[in-house]
C-alpha positions in Angstrom: 71.3 84.1 110.4 74.5 82.4 112.5 75.2 83.9 115.9 78.4 85.6 115.5 76.9 87.4 112.4 73.9 88.3 114.5 76.4 89.6 116.6 78.7 91.5 114.1 75.9 93.0 112.7 74.3 94.3 115.8 77.7 96.0 116.4 78.1 97.7 113.4 74.7 99.2 114.1 75.6 100.5 117.4 78.7 102.0 116.0 77.0 103.8 113.0 74.9 105.0 115.4 77.6 106.7 117.5 76.6 104.4 120.5 80.2 103.3 121.3 79.3 102.6 124.7 76.1 99.8 124.7 78.9 98.8 122.1 81.3 97.6 124.3 78.9 95.8 126.4 78.3 93.9 123.3 81.2 93.0 122.3 82.5 92.7 126.5 80.0 90.5 127.3 79.5 87.8 123.8 82.9 88.0 123.8 84.3 84.4 125.6 81.4 82.5 123.9 83.6 83.2 120.3 86.8 83.1 121.4 87.3 81.7 117.5 86.8 85.3 116.5 89.0 86.6 119.3 90.9 88.7 117.3 88.3 90.0 115.6 86.3 91.3 118.5 89.2 92.5 120.6 89.9 95.3 117.3 86.2 96.4 118.5 86.8 95.9 122.1 90.1 98.0 121.6 88.0 100.3 119.6 85.4 100.9 121.7 87.4 102.0 124.8 89.2 104.3 122.9 85.9 106.1 121.9 85.1 105.6 125.5 87.3 107.7 126.5 89.3 104.2 128.4 92.9 104.9 127.1 94.4 102.9 129.9 92.1 100.0 129.7 93.3 100.1 126.1 96.7 99.7 127.0 95.5 97.3 129.7 93.9 94.7 127.4 96.3 94.8 123.8 99.0 94.4 126.8 97.1 91.1 128.2 96.5 89.9 124.8 99.7 90.4 123.4 101.2 88.8 126.6 99.9 85.9 127.4 99.4 84.5 124.3 100.5 84.9 120.5 98.3 87.0 119.2 99.1 90.8 116.9 97.5 92.9 115.4 97.8 94.8 112.0 100.9 97.7 113.4 99.8 100.1 110.7 95.9 99.5 111.6 96.8 100.1 115.4 98.5 103.6 114.5 96.6 104.8 111.9 92.9 103.9 113.1 90.9 106.8 113.6 89.1 105.1 115.9 92.7 104.6 118.1 94.2 107.9 117.7 93.5 109.4 121.0 96.7 106.5 121.8 99.2 108.1 119.2 102.4 108.9 120.9 101.5 106.9 124.1 104.9 105.4 125.1 103.2 102.3 125.8 101.2 101.2 123.3 103.8 102.3 121.7 105.8 99.0 122.7 102.7 96.9 122.5 102.1 98.1 118.2 105.5 97.4 117.9 105.5 93.8 119.9 103.1 92.9 116.4 104.9 94.5 114.3 107.4 91.8 114.9 105.1 89.1 114.9 103.9 90.4 111.9 107.1 90.0 109.8 107.8 86.7 111.6 104.1 85.4 110.2 104.9 86.6 106.8 107.7 84.1 106.5 106.0 81.7 106.9 102.7 82.4 105.2 100.7 80.1 102.5 97.1 80.4 101.1 94.3 78.1 102.4 90.8 77.5 101.3 88.2 75.7 102.2 86.0 72.5 99.2 82.6 72.1 99.9 81.9 69.4 97.7 78.6 68.8 96.0 76.1 66.3 98.2 74.4 65.5 95.3 74.6 62.6 93.2 75.0 63.8 90.0 76.8 62.3 86.5 77.4 65.7 85.3 80.4 67.7 86.0 80.8 69.7 88.7 79.2 74.0 88.8 82.4 75.8 91.3 82.1 78.4 93.4 85.1 80.3 94.3 85.0 82.8 97.5 86.9 85.2 98.6 86.8 86.5 102.2 86.7 90.4 102.5 89.6 92.5 104.2 90.4 90.9 107.9 88.4 88.1 107.7 89.5 84.2 106.9 88.2 81.1 104.8 86.1 80.4 108.4 84.3 83.8 108.7 83.7 84.1 105.2 82.0 80.2 104.3 79.3 80.0 105.6 77.6 82.9 103.6 79.1 80.6 100.6 79.1 76.7 102.0 75.8 75.7 101.2 75.2 75.8 97.2 77.5 72.4 98.1 73.0 71.3 98.9 72.2 72.2 95.9 75.7 69.6 93.8 77.3 73.2 93.5 81.7 72.4 94.2 82.4 75.2 96.7 86.2 77.2 97.3 85.8 79.2 100.2 89.6 80.7 99.9 91.4 82.5 102.0 94.6 85.5 101.1 98.3 84.4 102.5 98.8 87.9 103.6 97.7 88.8 107.2 96.7 91.7 109.1 95.9 90.5 112.9 96.6 86.9 113.9 94.4 84.3 111.7 92.9 87.6 109.8 94.1 88.2 106.4 93.6 90.6 103.6 93.7 90.9 99.9 95.8 93.9 99.6 98.8 92.8 97.2 96.6 93.0 94.2 99.3 90.6 92.4 99.7 88.6 95.1 96.0 87.6 95.6 96.1 87.4 91.5 98.5 84.5 92.0 96.6 82.8 94.8 93.7 83.4 93.2 94.6 81.1 89.8 96.5 78.2 91.4 93.7 77.5 93.7 91.6 77.4 90.6 94.4 75.3 89.2 94.2 73.4 91.5 90.0 72.8 92.0 90.3 72.0 87.7 92.9 69.0 88.4 90.8 67.5 91.5 87.6 68.2 91.1 85.4 67.7 87.2 84.2 71.6 86.8 81.9 72.4 83.8 84.2 75.1 82.1 80.9 76.9 81.6 79.6 77.5 85.2 82.1 79.0 87.1 80.8 82.0 89.2 83.5 83.5 91.4 82.2 85.5 94.6 83.6 87.8 98.0 82.9 90.3 100.2 83.9 94.1 100.1 87.7 93.0 99.1 87.2 89.1 98.4 84.3 91.3 96.0 86.4 93.5 94.0 89.1 90.5 93.9 85.9 88.4 92.3 85.3 91.8 90.1 88.6 91.7 88.5 89.8 88.2 87.8 86.2 88.2 85.8 87.4 91.6 83.9 91.1 90.8 83.3 89.7 87.2 82.0 92.4 85.1 84.9 89.9 83.2 84.7 86.9 82.5 83.2 83.7 83.0 85.1 80.5 82.6 83.4 79.3 85.4 86.6 80.6 87.3 89.3 78.6 87.9 92.8 80.0 90.7 95.0 78.5 91.8 98.2 79.7 95.4 98.7 82.3 94.7 96.2 85.5 97.0 97.4 88.4 97.6 94.0 91.7 99.9 95.6 93.0 102.1 93.3 89.8 101.0 90.5 91.0 104.3 89.0 93.8 103.3 88.4 93.5 99.5 87.3 90.7 101.1 84.9 92.6 101.8 82.0 94.6 98.5 81.8 91.5 96.3 81.3 90.8 95.4 77.8 88.9 98.1 76.4 86.4 95.8 73.8 83.5 94.1 74.8 83.9 90.9 77.2 81.9 88.2 76.0 80.2 85.2 78.8 80.6 87.1 81.7 77.5 89.0 84.0 77.8 90.6 87.1 75.6 90.5 90.4 75.9 93.3 93.2 74.3 93.0 96.5 74.8 95.8 98.0 73.5 98.0 101.8 71.4 101.5 101.5 73.2 102.8 104.2 76.9 101.7 102.3 79.2 104.4 102.8 81.4 103.6 99.4 78.2 103.6 97.1 80.6 105.8 94.8 82.4 101.7 94.5 79.3 100.1 92.8 79.0 103.0 90.6 81.9 102.7 89.0 82.2 98.9 88.1 79.4 99.0 87.1 80.8 101.9 84.5 83.6 99.6 83.5 81.3 96.6 83.4 78.7 99.5 80.6 81.7 100.0 78.9 82.5 95.5 77.9 78.8 95.4 77.2 78.9 93.2 80.7 75.3 92.8 82.0 75.2 94.4 85.4 72.2 93.9 87.9 72.4 96.3 91.7 70.8 94.8 94.3 69.7 97.4 97.2 68.5 96.1 100.2 67.5 99.0 102.5 68.7 98.9 106.3 72.0 97.9 106.3 75.2 98.9 105.7 78.6 97.5 104.7 77.4 94.1 105.9 76.2 90.7 104.2 72.2 90.8 104.3 70.5 88.6 106.6 68.9 87.0 104.0 71.7 86.4 102.0 70.4 83.0 100.7 67.7 84.4 98.9 70.0 86.8 97.2 72.5 84.3 95.8 69.8 82.8 94.5 68.8 85.7 92.1 71.8 86.5 91.5 72.7 82.9 89.6 69.5 82.9 88.3 70.8 85.9 86.3 74.2 84.9 85.4 72.9 81.2 84.5 69.4 81.7 83.2 
């Protein structure tokens, strides 16, 4: 497990236990060691400061971050996050949120999707099996890549995508499903153009919102994948979207879902399983004890089981 993965797991463990002071101390101590995750960690810091009643320090911390850099955070999140409820109505906080909103609008004018590509490290004259991975809400390709890129050692072409829709400086979302589908298609087409892809071994993977997007792409056959590996997959407005899916059986695709035993929204996985069952799509659910909405520490083993279920 990477150092940041371990830190993130510990933070959310403390958060789940409502030990906000210790979670705050953990973040503030570790922040200088993970500057590449600064946007994400300052979000945690702001929320824990608020939870521990340090309202003035929330404002000071946000002001320093905004005024001494080009950083910004999603305005809707700053206004609606329950952790930050005590800040609502504070004039200085509202001013800083407005600065973030202006920067978000500027960033939207320069939006573009990206992907990190890891080529197979095993020499082969055969076509490449392909895994396309999608990050979770408020993440990016760099955060997501360590979970998936190891498959390149096993002969896979791995593409870890990044949405064009930002929620904070350097952090992204698939909130706009239509745009996400278009971007995923574009990524897939460019990969097929640039590499010899085996059409029988195309797998879509993703965490949380990214797992939901992967599920939608496979069920709609937007990308003719043979399998989906969803880690805590979440598909927004699934009940509204479901009627637009084909009602007949969907051949050639299998689903493997990995979730923590302590997940909050367990009903989401049941809904995805029901969509699969109604369309005769094989579905397997691995529940990992002791964790919530996160990757398991031994994800490599779960990934191996998932690929065996999908391919064999």
